[in-house]
C-alpha positions in Angstrom: -33.0 -13.9 -16.0 -29.6 -12.9 -14.7 -26.7 -15.1 -15.8 -23.0 -15.0 -14.8 -20.4 -16.6 -17.1 -16.8 -17.0 -15.9 -13.8 -17.5 -18.2 -10.0 -17.4 -18.0 -9.2 -20.3 -15.8 -6.5 -22.9 -16.7 -3.2 -24.5 -15.7 -0.3 -22.2 -14.6 3.0 -22.7 -13.0 3.7 -21.3 -9.5 4.6 -17.7 -9.7 2.5 -17.2 -12.9 -0.5 -15.1 -13.5 -4.1 -15.5 -14.7 -6.9 -13.1 -15.3 -10.5 -14.3 -14.7 -13.4 -12.6 -16.3 -17.1 -12.7 -15.3 -19.7 -11.5 -17.8 -23.2 -10.6 -16.5 -26.3 -10.5 -18.5 -29.9 -9.6 -17.8 -29.3 -7.2 -14.9 -28.6 -3.6 -14.0 -25.1 -4.5 -13.3 -23.7 -1.2 -12.0 -26.0 -1.4 -8.9 -24.7 -4.7 -7.6 -21.9 -5.7 -5.4 -19.9 -8.5 -6.9 -17.4 -11.0 -5.6 -15.1 -13.8 -6.5 -15.1 -17.0 -4.4 -13.2 -20.2 -4.6 -13.6 -23.8 -3.5 -10.7 -26.2 -3.2 -11.3 -30.0 -3.0 -12.5 -31.0 0.4 -12.8 -27.4 1.6 -15.6 -24.9 2.0 -16.2 -22.1 -0.5 -14.4 -18.9 0.6 -14.5 -15.3 -0.3 -11.5 -14.2 -2.4 -12.3 -10.6 -3.3 -15.2 -8.2 -3.2 -16.1 -5.1 -5.1 -19.0 -2.8 -4.2 -21.2 -1.0 -6.6 -19.1 2.1 -6.0 -15.8 0.3 -6.6 -14.5 -0.2 -3.1 -12.7 -3.5 -2.6 -11.9 -6.1 0.0 -9.6 -9.1 -0.1 -9.0 -12.3 1.8 -5.7 -12.1 3.7 -4.3 -15.0 1.7 -4.5 -13.1 -1.6 -4.0 -9.5 -0.5 -1.2 -7.9 -2.5 -1.4 -10.6 -5.2 -4.9 -10.5 -6.5 -6.9 -7.5 -7.8 -10.6 -7.3 -8.4 -12.0 -4.7 -10.8 -15.3 -4.0 -12.6 -16.3 -2.4 -15.9 -19.9 -1.4 -15.6 -20.1 -0.4 -19.2 -19.2 -4.0 -20.2 -21.2 -5.7 -17.4 -18.0 -7.4 -16.3 -15.9 -8.2 -13.3 -12.3 -9.3 -13.4 -9.9 -11.0 -11.1 -6.2 -10.4 -11.9 -4.2 -13.1 -10.1 -0.4 -12.7 -9.8 2.3 -14.6 -8.0 0.1 -17.7 -8.0 0.7 -20.4 -5.5 -0.1 -24.1 -5.4 -2.6 -23.4 -2.7 -4.6 -21.1 -5.0 -5.7 -24.1 -6.9 -9.5 -24.2 -6.8 -12.7 -23.7 -8.7 -13.3 -19.9 -8.8 -16.9 -18.6 -8.8 -18.3 -15.2 -9.7 -21.0 -14.0 -7.3 -23.7 -11.3 -7.6 -24.7 -10.3 -4.1 -28.3 -10.6 -5.0 -27.7 -14.3 -4.7 -26.6 -15.4 -8.1 -23.6 -17.7 -8.8 -21.7 -18.4 -12.0 -20.8 -21.9 -13.0 -17.2 -21.7 -12.0 -13.9 -21.9 -13.7 -11.0 -24.2 -12.7 -7.6 -22.7 -11.7 -4.8 -25.1 -11.3 -1.4 -24.0 -10.1 1.2 -26.7 -10.6 4.7 -27.3 -11.8 
């Protein structure tokens, strides 16, 4: 059974940085496209960043230039480096395996 476990969320001031991690188990990780999504209170879940099995990436316009998605197939892990954080980045962040598997989410709060 495939499981995704996120970590690295927390409280940070505007302009600060956080690095989210997603550890995958029980799968042939390197074959799967992966993504980070987020959901703010009262809003729909939205794609933040995507990385293909070959390493190509895509970003939401609101985070382009500030966030970086990466993967380490040897460690079965995906990361989201978030810099220059804004209050509007506050949300629960979810790791997603494009075979249809979600992680449990990690809270990111940007506040002074």
